[in-house]
DRENSE-143713 format. One line per 4 residues: number of its first residue (from 1); their letters; for each residue z, x, y negated of N, C-alpha, C. Coordinates in nm, 2 decimals. Each point is the difference from the previous one (the first is absolute). Layout:
NUM = a = Z:X:Y:Z:X:Y:Z:X:Y | ...;
This chain:
1 = mvgf = -0.84:0.46:-0.06:0.01:-0.15:0.02:0.15:-0.04:-0.03 | 0.01:-0.13:-0.01:0.13:-0.05:-0.05:0.08:-0.07:0.11 | 0.13:0.03:0.01:0.08:-0.07:0.09:0.05:-0.12:-0.08 | -0.06:-0.12:0.02:0.01:-0.11:-0.09:0.05:-0.12:0.07;
5 = cdyr = 0.10:-0.07:-0.06:0.05:-0.12:0.05:-0.01:-0.11:-0.10 | -0.06:-0.11:0.04:-0.02:-0.12:-0.09:0.11:-0.10:0.02 | 0.07:-0.03:-0.11:0.12:-0.09:0.01:-0.02:-0.13:-0.07 | -0.12:-0.03:-0.04:-0.02:-0.13:-0.07:0.02:-0.12:0.09;
9 = sgnk = 0.02:-0.11:-0.06:0.03:-0.12:0.07:-0.09:-0.03:0.12 | 0.06:-0.03:0.11:-0.08:-0.03:0.12:-0.05:0.11:0.08 | 0.03:0.13:-0.04:-0.04:0.11:0.08:0.11:0.05:0.09 | -0.03:0.01:0.13:0.09:0.06:0.09:-0.08:0.08:0.10;
13 = krhg = -0.02:0.13:-0.02:-0.10:0.07:0.08:0.06:0.13:0.06 | -0.08:0.04:0.10:0.03:0.13:0.07:-0.12:0.08:-0.02 | 0.02:0.12:-0.07:-0.12:0.08:-0.03:0.00:0.12:0.10 | -0.12:0.05:0.01:-0.02:0.13:0.07:-0.02:-0.02:0.15;
17 = qnee = -0.01:-0.12:0.05:-0.01:-0.02:0.15:-0.13:-0.08:0.02 | -0.05:0.01:0.12:-0.12:-0.07:0.04:0.03:-0.14:0.03 | 0.00:-0.09:-0.09:0.03:-0.14:0.02:-0.12:-0.08:-0.05 | 0.00:-0.12:0.04:-0.11:-0.09:-0.04:-0.01:-0.01:-0.15;
21 = eeek = -0.12:0.01:-0.05:-0.03:0.00:-0.14:0.03:-0.14:-0.05 | 0.09:-0.01:-0.11:0.04:-0.13:-0.05:-0.12:-0.07:-0.07 | 0.01:-0.13:0.01:-0.11:-0.08:-0.06:-0.01:0.02:-0.15 | -0.12:0.01:-0.05:-0.02:0.02:-0.14:-0.03:-0.13:-0.07;
25 = klgf = 0.08:-0.03:-0.10:-0.02:-0.12:-0.08:-0.10:0.03:-0.11 | -0.13:-0.03:0.03:-0.10:0.04:-0.10:-0.01:-0.08:-0.12 | 0.05:-0.13:0.01:-0.01:-0.09:-0.12:-0.14:-0.02:-0.04 | -0.03:-0.01:-0.13:-0.13:-0.02:-0.05:-0.08:0.13:-0.01;
29 = rlws = -0.11:0.00:0.07:-0.09:0.12:0.00:-0.09:0.00:-0.12 | 0.00:0.10:-0.08:-0.08:0.01:-0.11:-0.14:0.05:0.04 | -0.01:0.07:0.11:-0.13:0.05:0.05:-0.01:-0.03:0.15 | -0.12:-0.03:0.04:-0.02:-0.05:0.14:0.02:0.12:0.10;
33 = sgpn = -0.02:0.12:-0.05:0.01:0.12:0.09:0.05:0.12:-0.08 | 0.05:0.10:0.08:0.05:0.12:-0.07:0.14:-0.02:-0.05 | 0.05:0.09:-0.08:0.14:0.00:-0.05:0.03:-0.13:-0.08 | 0.12:-0.06:0.03:0.04:-0.12:-0.07:0.15:0.02:-0.03;
37 = fdtd = 0.04:-0.06:-0.11:0.14:0.01:-0.05:0.08:-0.12:0.06 | 0.13:0.03:0.01:0.09:-0.11:0.04:0.03:-0.08:-0.13 | -0.07:-0.11:-0.01:0.02:-0.08:-0.12:0.13:-0.08:-0.01 | 0.08:0.01:0.11:0.13:-0.07:-0.01:0.10:0.08:-0.07;
41 = lpqd = -0.03:0.13:-0.02:0.10:0.09:-0.08:0.00:-0.05:-0.14 | 0.12:0.02:-0.07:0.01:-0.04:-0.14:-0.09:0.07:-0.09 | -0.06:-0.07:-0.09:-0.09:0.06:-0.10:0.06:-0.01:-0.14 | 0.12:-0.05:-0.01:0.08:-0.01:-0.12:0.14:0.04:0.03;
45 = vsgv = 0.03:0.13:-0.05:0.13:0.06:0.04:0.09:0.02:-0.13 | 0.13:-0.03:0.01:0.09:0.02:-0.11:0.09:0.11:0.03 | 0.02:0.09:-0.10:0.10:0.11:0.02:0.10:0.00:-0.12 | 0.11:0.06:0.02:0.11:0.00:-0.10:-0.01:0.14:-0.07;
49 = lgqt = 0.02:0.00:-0.13:-0.01:0.12:-0.08:0.10:0.10:0.05 | -0.05:0.12:0.03:0.09:0.11:0.05:0.01:0.01:0.15 | -0.04:-0.10:0.07:0.00:0.00:0.14:-0.13:0.03:0.07 | -0.02:-0.03:0.12:-0.12:0.04:0.08:-0.08:-0.12:0.04;
53 = aylt = -0.13:0.02:-0.01:-0.09:-0.11:0.04:-0.09:0.05:0.11 | -0.04:-0.09:0.09:-0.09:0.04:0.11:-0.12:-0.10:0.00 | -0.12:0.06:-0.01:-0.12:-0.08:0.01:-0.07:0.03:0.13 | -0.02:-0.10:0.08:-0.05:0.02:0.14:-0.14:-0.05:0.02;
57 = crvf = -0.08:0.08:0.06:-0.13:-0.03:0.04:-0.02:0.02:0.15 | -0.05:-0.10:0.07:-0.02:0.01:0.14:-0.15:-0.02:0.03 | -0.05:0.08:0.08:-0.14:0.00:0.03:-0.03:-0.01:0.15 | -0.08:-0.10:0.04:-0.04:-0.02:0.14:-0.14:0.07:0.02;
61 = drtn = -0.03:0.05:0.12:-0.13:0.05:0.03:-0.04:0.11:-0.10 | 0.10:0.09:-0.03:-0.03:0.10:-0.10:-0.09:0.11:0.05 | 0.00:0.03:0.13:-0.07:0.11:0.06:0.04:0.13:-0.07 | -0.10:0.08:-0.05:0.03:0.13:-0.06:0.00:-0.01:-0.15;
65 = ktis = 0.00:-0.12:-0.06:-0.01:-0.01:-0.15:0.13:0.04:-0.06 | -0.01:0.05:-0.13:0.12:0.05:-0.07:0.05:-0.11:-0.09 | 0.13:-0.01:-0.02:0.07:-0.09:-0.09:0.05:0.07:-0.12 | -0.02:-0.06:-0.12:0.04:0.05:-0.12:0.07:-0.10:-0.09;
69 = wirh = 0.10:0.04:-0.08:0.06:-0.09:-0.10:-0.04:0.05:-0.14 | -0.04:-0.10:-0.08:-0.05:0.03:-0.13:0.08:-0.09:-0.10 | 0.04:0.07:-0.11:0.07:-0.08:-0.11:-0.11:-0.04:-0.10 | -0.01:-0.13:-0.02:-0.11:-0.05:-0.09:0.02:0.02:-0.15;
73 = adlh = 0.13:0.02:-0.04:0.02:0.02:-0.14:-0.08:0.12:-0.06 | -0.01:0.11:0.08:-0.08:0.11:-0.04:-0.10:0.05:0.11 | -0.02:-0.08:0.10:-0.09:0.03:0.11:0.04:0.13:0.07 | 0.13:0.04:0.00:0.05:0.12:0.06:0.01:-0.02:0.15;
77 = iltv = -0.06:0.10:0.08:0.02:-0.01:0.14:0.14:0.06:0.03 | 0.09:-0.08:0.06:0.13:0.04:0.03:0.02:0.06:0.13 | -0.07:-0.06:0.10:0.02:0.06:0.14:-0.14:-0.01:0.07 | -0.02:0.09:0.09:-0.12:0.00:0.09:0.05:0.03:0.14;
81 = gryt = -0.01:-0.10:0.09:0.06:0.02:0.13:0.15:0.02:-0.01 | 0.05:0.11:0.06:0.15:0.02:-0.01:0.03:0.09:-0.11 | -0.09:0.04:-0.08:0.02:0.10:-0.11:0.02:-0.07:-0.13 | 0.09:0.05:-0.09:0.02:-0.05:-0.13:-0.07:0.09:-0.10;
85 = ytad = -0.08:-0.06:-0.09:-0.08:0.07:-0.10:0.05:-0.04:-0.14 | 0.12:0.03:-0.03:0.05:-0.02:-0.14:0.12:0.09:-0.02 | 0.01:0.05:-0.12:0.11:0.09:-0.04:0.13:-0.08:-0.01 | -0.01:-0.13:-0.01:0.12:-0.09:-0.01:0.06:-0.01:0.14;
89 = nryq = 0.11:0.07:0.03:0.06:-0.01:0.13:0.07:-0.13:0.04 | -0.01:-0.09:-0.09:0.06:-0.14:0.03:-0.09:-0.07:0.10 | -0.12:0.05:0.01:-0.10:-0.07:0.09:0.00:0.08:0.13 | -0.01:-0.08:0.11:-0.01:0.06:0.14:-0.08:-0.09:0.09;
93 = siyn = -0.09:0.06:0.08:-0.07:-0.07:0.10:0.07:0.00:0.13 | 0.03:-0.12:0.06:0.07:-0.01:0.12:-0.09:-0.08:0.10 | -0.02:0.06:0.12:-0.09:-0.06:0.10:0.08:-0.04:0.12 | -0.03:-0.13:0.05:0.06:-0.05:0.12:-0.11:0.00:0.11;
97 = pttd = 0.00:0.10:0.09:-0.11:0.00:0.10:0.00:-0.11:0.10 | 0.12:-0.07:0.01:0.01:-0.10:0.10:-0.08:-0.13:-0.04 | 0.01:-0.03:-0.13:-0.07:-0.12:-0.05:-0.11:0.03:-0.09 | -0.03:0.13:-0.02:-0.11:0.04:-0.09:0.02:-0.05:-0.14;
101 = ewil = 0.12:0.01:-0.05:0.04:-0.04:-0.13:0.01:0.12:-0.09 | -0.05:-0.01:-0.12:0.00:0.11:-0.10:0.08:-0.05:-0.12 | 0.12:0.06:-0.02:0.09:-0.04:-0.10:0.01:0.09:-0.12 | -0.01:-0.05:-0.12:0.01:0.08:-0.12:0.15:-0.03:-0.05;
105 = qiky = 0.07:0.11:0.00:0.14:-0.01:-0.04:0.01:0.06:-0.15 | 0.07:-0.08:-0.08:0.01:0.04:-0.14:0.15:-0.01:-0.03 | 0.06:0.12:-0.03:0.15:0.01:-0.03:0.02:-0.01:-0.15 | 0.13:-0.03:-0.03:0.04:0.00:-0.14:-0.09:-0.08:-0.09;
109 = lqkr = -0.03:-0.12:0.03:-0.10:-0.08:-0.07:0.02:0.00:-0.15 | -0.11:0.00:-0.07:0.00:0.00:-0.14:-0.09:-0.12:-0.04 | 0.01:-0.04:-0.13:-0.08:-0.11:-0.05:-0.15:0.02:0.02 | -0.04:0.13:-0.03:-0.14:0.03:0.00:-0.06:0.00:0.14;
113 = dsgm = 0.09:-0.02:0.11:-0.05:0.00:0.13:-0.06:-0.14:0.04 | 0.02:-0.10:-0.09:-0.05:-0.13:0.03:-0.15:-0.01:-0.01 | -0.06:-0.09:0.08:-0.14:-0.01:-0.01:-0.06:-0.01:0.14 | -0.13:0.02:0.01:-0.08:-0.02:0.12:-0.02:0.14:0.07;
117 = yecq = 0.02:-0.01:0.13:-0.03:0.12:0.09:-0.10:-0.04:0.11 | -0.08:0.09:0.03:-0.11:-0.02:0.10:0.01:0.08:0.12 | 0.00:-0.06:0.12:0.00:0.07:0.13:-0.15:-0.01:0.04 | -0.06:0.12:0.02:-0.14:0.01:0.01:-0.04:0.07:0.13;
121 = vstq = -0.09:-0.06:0.08:-0.05:0.06:0.12:-0.14:0.07:-0.03 | -0.02:0.12:0.06:-0.11:0.08:-0.03:-0.13:-0.05:0.07 | -0.03:-0.12:0.00:-0.12:-0.06:0.05:-0.11:0.02:-0.11 | -0.13:-0.03:0.04:-0.11:0.00:-0.09:-0.06:-0.14:-0.01;
125 = pvrs = 0.02:-0.08:-0.10:0.08:0.03:-0.12:0.15:-0.01:0.04 | 0.09:0.04:-0.09:0.14:0.00:0.03:0.05:-0.14:0.01 | 0.11:-0.02:0.08:0.07:-0.13:0.01:0.14:0.02:-0.06 | 0.05:-0.10:-0.07:0.12:0.01:-0.07:0.10:-0.12:0.02;
129 = ffvr = 0.12:0.03:-0.01:0.11:-0.09:0.01:0.09:0.02:-0.13 | 0.02:-0.11:-0.08:0.07:0.02:-0.12:0.15:-0.05:0.00 | 0.09:0.08:-0.06:0.14:-0.04:0.00:0.05:0.01:-0.15 | 0.05:-0.11:-0.05:0.06:0.01:-0.14:0.15:0.03:0.01;
133 = lnil = 0.04:0.09:-0.08:0.14:0.04:-0.01:0.06:-0.05:-0.13 | 0.11:-0.08:0.01:0.07:-0.05:-0.12:0.14:0.08:0.00 | 0.03:0.04:-0.12:0.13:0.07:-0.02:0.10:-0.09:-0.07 | 0.12:-0.02:0.06:0.10:-0.09:-0.05:0.11:0.09:-0.06;
137 = detp = 0.07:-0.05:-0.10:0.11:0.08:-0.06:0.12:0.00:0.09 | 0.02:-0.10:0.07:0.11:-0.01:0.10:-0.03:-0.10:0.11 | 0.08:0.01:0.11:-0.03:-0.09:0.11:0.04:-0.14:-0.03 | -0.09:-0.09:0.02:0.03:-0.14:-0.03:0.13:-0.05:0.08;
141 = skly = 0.08:-0.07:-0.07:0.13:-0.05:0.07:-0.03:-0.09:0.12 | -0.12:-0.07:0.00:-0.03:-0.09:0.10:-0.02:0.07:0.14 | -0.03:0.14:-0.01:-0.01:0.07:0.12:0.13:0.01:0.08 | 0.11:-0.01:-0.08:0.13:0.01:0.07:0.06:-0.14:0.04;
145 = gees = -0.03:-0.10:-0.09:0.04:-0.14:0.03:0.15:0.00:0.03 | 0.04:-0.06:0.11:0.14:-0.02:0.03:0.07:0.13:0.05 | -0.08:0.10:0.01:0.06:0.13:0.05:0.05:0.08:-0.11 | 0.00:-0.05:-0.13:0.04:0.08:-0.11:0.14:0.04:0.01;
149 = iftv = 0.09:-0.09:0.05:0.14:0.03:0.01:0.02:0.12:0.10 | -0.07:-0.01:0.11:0.00:0.11:0.10:-0.04:0.13:-0.05 | -0.10:-0.01:-0.09:-0.05:0.13:-0.06:0.10:0.06:-0.09 | 0.07:-0.08:-0.08:0.11:0.05:-0.09:0.11:0.07:0.08;
153 = qnee = 0.04:-0.07:0.11:0.10:0.05:0.08:-0.03:0.14:0.06 | -0.13:0.02:0.03:-0.04:0.12:0.06:-0.08:0.10:-0.09 | 0.02:-0.02:-0.13:-0.08:0.08:-0.09:0.02:0.15:0.01 | 0.12:0.04:0.06:0.03:0.14:0.01:-0.05:0.06:0.13;
157 = evah = -0.05:-0.09:0.09:-0.06:0.05:0.13:-0.14:0.04:-0.03 | -0.03:0.13:0.03:-0.13:0.05:-0.02:-0.08:0.01:0.13 | -0.12:-0.04:-0.01:-0.09:0.01:0.12:-0.01:0.15:0.05 | 0.01:0.02:0.12:-0.01:0.14:0.05:-0.05:0.00:0.15;
161 = aeit = -0.05:0.11:0.04:-0.04:0.01:0.14:0.08:0.11:0.07 | 0.02:-0.02:0.13:0.07:0.10:0.08:-0.05:0.01:0.14 | 0.00:0.11:0.06:-0.04:0.02:0.14:0.12:0.01:0.08 | 0.01:-0.10:0.10:0.12:-0.01:0.08:0.01:0.13:0.09;
165 = ggte = 0.12:0.04:0.02:0.03:0.12:0.09:0.04:0.12:-0.08 | 0.01:-0.02:-0.14:0.05:0.11:-0.08:-0.11:0.10:-0.05 | 0.04:0.11:-0.06:-0.09:0.09:-0.05:-0.06:0.10:0.10 | 0.06:0.00:0.12:-0.06:0.08:0.11:-0.01:-0.08:0.13;
169 = vhve = -0.11:0.01:0.07:-0.03:-0.06:0.12:-0.04:0.10:0.11 | 0.06:0.00:0.11:-0.03:0.09:0.11:-0.07:-0.08:0.11 | -0.11:0.05:0.05:-0.07:-0.07:0.11:-0.05:0.10:0.10 | 0.00:-0.03:0.13:-0.04:0.09:0.10:-0.15:0.01:0.01;
173 = qgst = -0.05:0.12:0.03:-0.14:0.02:0.01:-0.06:-0.09:0.11 | -0.11:-0.06:-0.03:-0.07:-0.09:0.10:0.05:-0.14:0.00 | 0.10:-0.03:-0.08:0.05:-0.14:-0.01:-0.06:-0.07:-0.12 | 0.05:-0.12:-0.03:-0.06:-0.08:-0.11:0.09:0.01:-0.13;
177 = lnlt = -0.06:0.04:-0.11:0.08:0.00:-0.13:-0.01:-0.14:-0.06 | 0.12:-0.05:-0.03:0.01:-0.14:-0.06:0.07:0.01:-0.13 | -0.07:-0.02:-0.11:0.06:0.00:-0.13:-0.02:-0.14:-0.07 | 0.11:-0.05:-0.05:0.00:-0.13:-0.06:0.04:0.01:-0.15;
181 = cvvk = -0.09:-0.05:-0.09:0.02:0.00:-0.14:0.04:-0.14:-0.04 | 0.12:-0.01:-0.07:0.05:-0.13:-0.04:0.00:-0.01:-0.16 | -0.06:-0.11:-0.05:-0.01:-0.02:-0.14:0.11:-0.11:-0.03 | 0.10:0.04:-0.08:0.11:-0.08:-0.03:0.01:-0.05:-0.15;
185 = nske = 0.06:-0.11:-0.02:0.02:-0.06:-0.14:-0.13:-0.01:-0.08 | -0.11:-0.02:0.06:-0.12:-0.02:-0.07:-0.02:-0.14:-0.04 | -0.03:-0.02:-0.13:-0.02:-0.14:-0.05:-0.14:-0.05:0.05 | -0.09:0.09:0.03:-0.13:-0.04:0.05:-0.05:0.09:0.11;
189 = kphy = -0.09:-0.05:0.08:-0.04:0.08:0.12:-0.10:0.11:-0.06 | 0.01:0.12:0.06:-0.09:0.11:-0.05:-0.14:-0.03:0.04 | -0.09:0.04:-0.09:-0.14:-0.02:0.03:-0.05:0.09:0.11 | 0.07:0.11:0.02:-0.04:0.09:0.11:0.12:0.09:0.02;
193 = llwy = -0.01:0.07:0.12:0.10:0.10:0.03:-0.07:0.12:0.07 | 0.01:0.12:-0.06:-0.07:0.11:0.06:0.09:0.10:0.07 | -0.04:0.05:0.12:0.07:0.09:0.08:-0.06:0.14:-0.02 | 0.09:0.10:-0.02:-0.05:0.14:-0.02:0.07:0.09:0.10;
197 = hkne = -0.08:0.11:0.04:0.06:0.11:0.08:-0.03:0.13:-0.07 | 0.10:0.07:-0.04:-0.02:0.13:-0.07:-0.08:-0.03:-0.13 | 0.03:-0.10:-0.07:-0.07:-0.04:-0.13:-0.15:-0.04:0.02 | -0.04:-0.02:0.12:-0.14:-0.04:0.03:0.01:-0.15:0.05;
201 = tidy = -0.09:-0.08:-0.05:0.00:-0.14:0.05:-0.04:0.00:0.15 | 0.07:-0.08:0.08:-0.02:0.00:0.14:-0.13:-0.08:0.04 | -0.08:0.07:0.08:-0.13:-0.06:0.04:0.01:-0.06:0.14 | 0.00:-0.13:0.01:0.01:-0.07:0.13:-0.12:0.02:0.09;
205 = tspr = -0.11:0.04:-0.05:-0.12:0.02:0.08:-0.03:0.15:0.02 | 0.09:0.09:-0.02:-0.02:0.14:0.02:-0.03:0.03:0.14 | -0.06:0.11:0.03:-0.03:0.04:0.14:0.13:0.01:0.09 | 0.11:0.02:-0.07:0.12:0.02:0.08:0.03:-0.13:0.08;
209 = ggis = -0.02:-0.11:-0.07:0.03:-0.13:0.07:0.14:-0.03:0.02 | 0.04:-0.11:0.06:0.13:-0.03:0.03:0.09:-0.03:-0.12 | -0.06:-0.05:-0.11:0.08:-0.03:-0.12:-0.02:-0.15:-0.03 | 0.11:-0.07:-0.03:-0.01:-0.14:-0.03:0.11:-0.04:-0.10;
213 = vvns = -0.02:-0.11:-0.07:0.10:-0.06:-0.09:0.02:-0.14:0.03 | 0.13:-0.05:0.01:0.03:-0.14:0.02:0.07:-0.05:-0.12 | -0.06:-0.10:-0.07:0.06:-0.06:-0.11:0.07:-0.13:0.03 | 0.12:-0.03:-0.05:0.06:-0.13:0.03:0.03:-0.06:-0.14;
217 = enns = -0.02:-0.13:0.00:0.02:-0.07:-0.13:0.07:-0.13:0.03 | 0.11:-0.03:-0.07:0.08:-0.12:0.01:0.05:-0.04:-0.13 | 0.08:-0.10:0.00:0.05:-0.06:-0.13:0.12:0.07:-0.06 | 0.05:0.11:0.07:0.12:0.07:-0.05:-0.05:0.09:-0.11;
221 = peit = 0.09:0.06:-0.08:-0.03:0.08:-0.11:-0.05:0.14:0.05 | 0.02:0.03:0.13:-0.04:0.13:0.05:-0.14:-0.01:0.07 | -0.08:0.11:-0.02:-0.13:0.01:0.07:0.00:0.13:0.07 | -0.05:0.00:0.12:0.00:0.12:0.08:-0.14:0.04:0.04;
225 = stll = -0.02:0.13:0.02:-0.12:0.06:0.05:0.04:0.11:0.10 | -0.05:-0.01:0.12:0.04:0.10:0.11:-0.12:0.08:0.03 | 0.02:0.14:-0.01:-0.11:0.09:0.04:0.03:0.05:0.14 | -0.10:0.00:0.09:0.02:0.04:0.14:-0.10:0.11:0.02;
229 = iyqv = 0.05:0.12:0.05:-0.09:0.11:0.04:0.03:0.04:0.14 | -0.10:-0.02:0.09:0.02:0.03:0.14:-0.02:0.14:0.04 | 0.07:0.05:0.10:-0.02:0.13:0.05:0.01:0.11:-0.11 | 0.11:0.00:-0.06:0.02:0.09:-0.12:0.00:0.15:0.05;
233 = gdsd = -0.05:0.08:-0.08:0.00:0.15:0.02:0.05:0.07:-0.12 | 0.00:0.13:0.00:0.05:0.08:-0.10:-0.07:-0.03:-0.14 | -0.13:-0.03:0.01:-0.07:-0.03:-0.13:0.04:-0.13:-0.06 | 0.08:-0.08:0.07:0.05:-0.13:-0.06:0.13:0.01:-0.07;
237 = sgky = 0.06:0.12:0.00:0.13:0.02:-0.07:-0.03:0.02:-0.15 | 0.11:-0.01:-0.08:-0.01:0.01:-0.14:0.04:-0.12:-0.08 | -0.03:-0.01:-0.12:0.05:-0.10:-0.09:-0.09:-0.13:0.01 | 0.06:-0.11:0.01:-0.07:-0.13:0.01:0.05:-0.08:-0.12;
241 = scrp = -0.09:-0.08:-0.07:0.03:-0.08:-0.11:-0.06:-0.13:0.01 | 0.06:-0.11:-0.05:-0.06:-0.13:-0.02:0.01:-0.03:-0.15 | -0.11:-0.05:-0.05:0.00:-0.03:-0.15:-0.06:-0.15:-0.02 | 0.09:-0.09:-0.02:-0.04:-0.14:-0.03:-0.05:0.00:-0.14;
245 = sntd = -0.08:-0.10:-0.04:-0.06:-0.01:-0.13:0.11:-0.02:-0.11 | 0.11:-0.06:0.04:0.10:-0.04:-0.10:0.13:0.07:0.01 | 0.01:0.11:0.07:0.13:0.08:0.00:-0.04:0.15:0.00 | 0.11:0.08:0.00:-0.02:0.14:0.01:-0.02:0.04:0.15;
249 = vatt = -0.04:0.13:0.02:-0.03:0.05:0.13:0.13:0.02:0.08 | -0.01:-0.03:0.13:0.11:0.02:0.09:-0.04:0.11:0.10 | 0.08:0.10:0.03:-0.04:0.11:0.08:0.10:0.03:0.11 | -0.05:0.07:0.11:0.08:0.05:0.11:-0.07:0.12:0.05;
253 = tvyv = 0.07:0.09:0.07:-0.05:0.11:0.06:0.01:-0.01:0.15 | -0.12:0.02:0.07:0.00:-0.02:0.15:0.00:0.14:0.06 | 0.09:0.02:0.10:0.00:0.12:0.08:-0.04:-0.04:0.15 | -0.11:0.07:0.04:-0.04:-0.02:0.14:0.07:0.10:0.09;
257 = irde = 0.08:-0.04:0.09:0.07:0.09:0.09:-0.05:-0.01:0.14 | 0.02:0.11:0.08:-0.05:0.00:0.13:0.12:-0.04:0.09 | -0.04:-0.06:0.12:0.10:-0.05:0.09:0.08:0.12:0.05 | 0.14:-0.01:-0.03:0.09:0.11:0.04:0.00:0.02:0.15;
261 = hqqn = -0.01:-0.10:0.08:0.01:0.01:0.15:-0.12:0.08:0.05 | -0.12:-0.04:-0.06:-0.12:0.07:0.04:0.00:0.15:-0.04 | 0.06:0.02:-0.12:0.01:0.14:-0.05:0.09:0.08:0.09 | 0.11:-0.06:0.04:0.10:0.07:0.09:-0.07:0.03:0.14;
265 = lksi = -0.07:-0.09:0.05:-0.07:0.02:0.13:-0.10:0.12:-0.02 | -0.07:0.00:-0.11:-0.10:0.10:-0.02:0.07:0.14:-0.01 | 0.11:0.00:-0.07:0.08:0.12:-0.02:0.05:0.06:0.13 | 0.05:-0.10:0.09:0.05:0.04:0.13:-0.11:0.06:0.08;
269 = nnng = -0.12:-0.07:0.00:-0.11:0.05:0.08:-0.05:0.14:-0.05 | 0.00:0.02:-0.13:-0.04:0.13:-0.05:0.10:0.11:0.04 | 0.13:-0.04:-0.01:0.10:0.10:0.04:-0.01:0.03:0.15 | -0.02:-0.10:0.08:-0.01:0.01:0.14:-0.12:0.09:0.04;
273 = hknk = -0.11:-0.02:-0.08:-0.12:0.09:0.03:0.03:0.14:-0.04 | 0.07:0.03:-0.11:0.04:0.13:-0.03:0.09:0.07:0.10 | 0.10:-0.08:0.06:0.09:0.05:0.10:-0.08:0.04:0.12 | -0.10:-0.09:0.04:-0.08:0.03:0.12:-0.08:0.12:-0.02;
277 = vgas = -0.05:0.03:-0.12:-0.08:0.12:-0.02:0.09:0.12:0.01 | 0.12:-0.01:-0.06:0.09:0.11:0.01:0.04:0.03:0.14 | 0.03:-0.10:0.08:0.04:0.02:0.14:-0.11:0.06:0.08 | -0.12:-0.03:-0.03:-0.12:0.05:0.08:-0.02:0.15:-0.04;
281 = ilpf = 0.03:0.04:-0.12:-0.02:0.14:-0.04:0.11:0.09:0.04 | 0.12:-0.05:0.02:0.12:0.08:0.04:-0.02:0.08:0.12 | -0.05:-0.06:0.12:-0.02:0.09:0.12:-0.10:0.11:-0.02 | -0.10:-0.03:-0.08:-0.10:0.10:-0.03:0.06:0.12:-0.07;
285 = lvlq = 0.09:-0.03:-0.10:0.06:0.11:-0.08:0.09:0.08:0.09 | 0.08:-0.06:0.09:0.09:0.07:0.09:-0.08:0.09:0.09 | -0.11:-0.04:0.05:-0.09:0.08:0.09:-0.05:0.12:-0.08 | -0.04:-0.02:-0.13:-0.04:0.11:-0.08:0.10:0.11:-0.02;
289 = ilag = 0.13:-0.05:-0.02:0.11:0.09:-0.03:0.03:0.08:0.13 | 0.00:-0.06:0.12:0.03:0.07:0.12:-0.11:0.10:0.03 | -0.13:-0.04:-0.02:-0.11:0.09:0.02:0.01:0.12:-0.08 | 0.04:-0.02:-0.13:0.02:0.12:-0.09:0.11:0.09:0.05;
293 = gvlt = 0.11:-0.06:0.06:0.11:0.09:0.05:-0.04:0.08:0.12 | -0.09:-0.06:0.09:-0.05:0.07:0.11:-0.08:0.12:-0.04 | -0.09:-0.02:-0.09:-0.08:0.11:-0.05:0.08:0.11:-0.06 | 0.10:-0.03:-0.07:0.09:0.10:-0.06:0.07:0.09:0.11;
297 = ler = 0.05:-0.07:0.11:0.06:0.08:0.11:-0.09:0.09:0.07 | -0.13:-0.05:0.02:-0.10:0.09:0.07:-0.02:0.12:-0.08 | 0.00:0.00:-0.13:-0.03:0.11:-0.08:0.12:0.10:0.01;
C-alpha cells in the first residue's frame, strides 16, 4: 500500500487515524447504484511537452471492483489496479487509499501521448470515465500573469524536498518518531507525496498500527508533510524517504536507541544478581576446602 498525501487545492487531511469520514461530494451520479465516478474531476487536462501529466479518476462505492486505465489511441491497457502493464516506464499507476483516487502518471510527455484515456471499473457491463490529454509545446504565459517577474528573479532556484533534522535521526525506543518533509521553491503544489521505509511504501493500515501523516497547506512556497510513528521499536529503524511528485527524493536514516537510564539500571541489577550468587557460593566452597583438609589429616 502507498503512503500517500494529497496536496491539491482545498485538501488538508490527517491520514492513518480513526477520524470521521469526510463528506463525499458525489456531484452528478451517472448510475443510481453501485460504483460512480466523481464527475467534478477534470476531463480535459493539458500537459507541457517533456513534463509530467496526472490523470485522476475517483470512484465512490467501488466495493471490490478493479480500476484500469486504457489508452484509446491503441486500446492498450496501461494499468490494472496498482499494477502497470506497459513496457513504457513513463507510465505509473498511483493509488490514494484515503480518497479512493486512481491516478495515471505520464512522465516526459510526448506529442503522441495526446488523446483520450479511459478509467474503467470492472462492473458488468463496465463503467467508464474519460479524460482527454492535450500536449502543449510550452507553458502558456497566462499561467504566470503578474508573477513573471518573480519567476525570472528566481529562475535559478530549483524545487527540492528535504527532511528536517538532517541525514540522521535518533529516537528512543517506545517514543514517537516525527519526520517532516518540506517541499521548497516549488512553482506548483505536488500532486502527491509518498513516504517510504527501507524502499517500501509505508502502509498506514498495516497490522502494526500507530502510523499517521499530517499534511499542512498554506499560501507560502513551502509545503510540509509530517510522518508520525508511535511506540517505535527496532523494526522501525532504517532509511526513510519522502518523494513528492515534482522533486527528487529526500532521505534520512533513523536509529532507534534504548533508554540509557533503563539500560544502566538493568546492568546494575544484573551485576548485583551475579555478586549475590558469588557471595552465596563462597561459604560453601570454604566448607568444602576445610572438609578436604580434615580428611587429609586423618589419613
